[in-house]
C-alpha positions in Angstrom: 27.6 -184.3 63.0 29.7 -182.9 60.2 31.1 -185.2 57.5 34.4 -185.0 55.8 35.5 -187.1 52.8 39.0 -188.4 52.5 40.4 -190.7 49.8 41.9 -193.0 52.4 41.0 -192.7 56.1 41.9 -196.0 57.7 44.7 -196.0 60.3 46.4 -198.8 62.1 47.1 -196.5 65.0 43.4 -195.8 65.7 43.8 -192.2 64.7 43.2 -190.1 61.5 45.2 -187.0 60.7 43.5 -184.4 58.4 45.8 -181.8 56.7 45.6 -179.0 54.2 42.3 -177.5 53.0 40.1 -179.9 54.9 41.9 -179.3 58.2 41.3 -175.6 57.6 37.6 -176.3 56.9 37.2 -178.3 60.1 39.0 -175.8 62.3 38.1 -172.5 60.7 34.8 -172.9 58.8 33.2 -175.5 61.1 34.9 -174.1 64.1 35.4 -177.6 65.6 37.4 -178.0 68.8 38.9 -180.8 70.8 36.1 -183.2 71.9 33.9 -182.5 68.9 32.8 -185.5 66.8 33.0 -185.8 63.0 32.1 -188.5 60.5 35.0 -189.3 58.2 34.1 -191.2 55.0 36.7 -192.8 52.6 36.5 -193.8 49.0 35.2 -197.3 49.8 32.2 -195.9 51.6 33.5 -196.8 55.1 32.4 -194.3 57.7 34.4 -193.5 60.8 32.9 -191.9 63.8 35.8 -189.8 65.2 36.5 -187.4 68.0 39.0 -184.5 67.7 41.9 -184.7 70.0 44.0 -181.9 68.6 43.3 -179.1 66.0 45.0 -176.3 64.2 44.4 -174.6 60.8 47.0 -176.9 59.2 46.3 -180.2 60.9 43.5 -182.0 62.8 44.0 -185.3 64.6 41.0 -187.5 65.4 40.7 -190.7 67.3 38.5 -193.4 65.8 35.5 -194.4 68.0 33.5 -196.5 65.6 33.7 -198.0 62.1 30.7 -198.7 59.9 30.5 -200.2 56.4 26.7 -199.5 56.2 26.1 -196.3 54.2 22.7 -195.4 55.8 22.1 -192.3 53.7 23.0 -193.7 50.3 20.5 -194.9 47.8 20.1 -198.6 47.0 19.9 -197.6 43.3 22.9 -197.6 41.0 21.9 -194.7 38.8 24.2 -193.2 36.1 22.9 -189.9 34.8 24.0 -189.2 31.2 23.3 -185.4 31.0 23.5 -183.5 27.8 26.1 -180.8 28.5 24.4 -177.6 29.8 25.5 -174.0 29.8 26.6 -172.0 32.9 25.0 -172.6 36.3 22.5 -175.1 34.9 25.0 -178.0 34.9 26.2 -176.9 38.4 22.6 -177.3 39.6 22.1 -180.7 38.0 25.3 -182.0 39.6 24.3 -180.7 43.0 20.7 -182.0 43.0 21.5 -185.3 41.3 24.1 -185.9 44.0 21.6 -185.1 46.7 19.1 -187.5 45.1 21.6 -190.4 45.2 23.1 -190.9 41.8 26.3 -193.1 41.6 27.8 -191.2 38.6 27.2 -188.4 36.2 28.4 -188.3 32.6 28.3 -185.0 30.7 27.3 -185.9 27.2 27.8 -184.0 24.0 24.8 -184.3 21.7 23.6 -182.9 18.4 22.0 -179.9 20.0 24.6 -179.2 22.7 25.5 -175.6 22.8 28.8 -176.5 24.4 31.2 -179.0 22.8 33.8 -179.1 25.6 34.3 -178.0 29.2 36.9 -177.2 31.8 34.5 -177.5 34.7 35.1 -181.1 35.8 37.1 -180.0 38.9 34.4 -177.6 39.8 31.6 -180.2 39.4 33.6 -182.7 41.5 33.8 -180.1 44.3 30.1 -179.5 44.0 29.4 -183.2 44.2 31.6 -183.6 47.3 29.9 -180.7 49.1 26.4 -182.0 48.1 27.3 -185.5 49.4 28.5 -184.0 52.7 25.3 -182.0 53.1 23.1 -185.0 52.2 25.0 -187.2 54.6 26.1 -189.6 51.9 29.0 -192.0 52.4 30.0 -191.9 48.7 30.8 -189.0 46.3 29.4 -189.8 42.9 31.9 -190.0 40.1 31.9 -187.1 37.7 33.2 -188.5 34.4 34.8 -186.8 31.5 32.7 -185.7 28.6 32.0 -188.0 25.6 29.9 -188.1 22.5 26.3 -189.3 22.8 26.8 -191.9 20.1 29.7 -193.5 21.9 27.6 -194.5 24.9 24.5 -195.4 23.0 26.2 -197.6 20.5 28.3 -199.3 23.2 31.7 -198.3 21.8 32.5 -196.3 24.9 30.5 -198.2 27.5 28.2 -201.1 27.2 24.5 -200.2 27.6 23.0 -201.7 30.8 19.7 -203.4 31.2 17.7 -200.5 32.7 18.3 -197.7 30.3 15.9 -194.8 29.7 16.1 -191.8 27.4 13.7 -188.9 27.9 12.4 -187.2 24.8 9.9 -184.4 24.7 8.4 -185.5 21.4 7.0 -188.8 22.6 7.6 -192.1 24.2 6.3 -194.5 26.8 4.9 -193.5 30.2 7.6 -193.7 32.8 5.3 -195.6 35.2 5.1 -198.5 32.7 8.8 -198.7 32.3 9.6 -198.6 36.0 7.1 -201.3 36.7 9.3 -203.8 34.7 12.6 -202.6 36.2 14.5 -204.2 39.1 16.2 -201.9 41.6 19.1 -204.3 41.9 20.2 -203.6 38.3 22.2 -200.6 37.3 20.1 -197.8 35.8 21.1 -195.4 33.0 19.2 -192.2 32.6 19.7 -190.1 29.5 18.5 -186.4 29.6 19.1 -184.0 26.8 20.6 -180.5 26.7 18.8 -177.3 26.0 16.6 -178.2 23.0 16.5 -181.9 23.9 17.5 -184.9 21.8 17.1 -185.0 18.1 14.9 -187.5 16.4 18.0 -189.3 15.0 19.4 -189.6 18.5 16.1 -191.0 19.9 16.0 -193.5 17.1 19.6 -194.5 17.7 18.8 -195.1 21.3 15.7 -197.1 20.6 17.6 -199.2 18.1 20.1 -200.0 20.9 17.5 -201.2 23.4 17.1 -198.0 25.3 13.5 -197.2 26.4 12.2 -193.9 25.1 10.1 -192.2 27.7 8.1 -189.0 28.1 7.4 -186.8 31.2 4.1 -185.6 29.9 2.8 -182.7 27.8 4.5 -179.9 29.7 7.8 -178.8 28.3 10.5 -178.9 31.0 13.8 -177.3 31.1 16.7 -179.7 30.9 17.8 -179.2 34.5 14.2 -179.6 35.7 13.8 -182.8 33.7 16.9 -184.4 35.2 15.9 -183.5 38.8 12.3 -184.7 38.2 13.4 -188.0 36.7 15.7 -188.9 39.5 13.2 -188.0 42.2 10.6 -190.2 40.5 12.9 -193.1 40.2 13.9 -192.8 43.8 10.3 -192.8 44.8 9.3 -195.7 42.6 12.4 -198.0 43.1 14.6 -196.4 45.7 14.3 -195.3 49.3 12.5 -192.0 48.9 9.0 -193.7 49.2 9.9 -195.9 52.2 8.5 -194.3 55.4 11.1 -196.1 57.5 13.8 -194.0 55.8 12.1 -190.7 56.5 13.9 -188.8 59.3 12.5 -185.3 58.9 10.5 -183.0 56.7 
């Protein structure tokens, strides 16, 4: 069934009314009609199984058939991806695939080697995250945060570092398998991936001094967007639900 995200979807009347752009999407893009069923997810992760009882391009009314607080398609991991700000479509790709892979939030980070120092694309990335969440069947849309300086996060002046923190550096570090073996999937996880050109030695040393594990993905040089996607897939396999055969519903 299609899934639509609404900031607030609960209704005391047993009905949900969708208006504006999302009503147009349901009626015109999805071509839904009376009697069709749709999942509606709100900001709390509650999922409503609904049936359309009236539809137009401007308004769609649905009756609530079932309410669930169990987000079946969401990862058990609480991963925040701190991604060095990338140029052009590269950042779009990372936002899309990171969302599909189950991250809870994405923070575009300005680093020493960042080719961009600012961006106006946050609204675009939030739309990409919403669409990717819908396609992946997630009940949550990951938060796409505003940009901040790398040093602010690592030093704790902007956000306190969490227990499971990993920075990937192409010039060396520990094997990821050894780090994940000591991690608990119930703890929040912070993943730092550099921009084009990676992190500088000074940034890697600063991270290490603040308790962040420095890891390597091997001898091959990976593009920044490839590294981010690879890291998230590995973590989901090692600690999340990607390696659990009971969660596999298709190929």
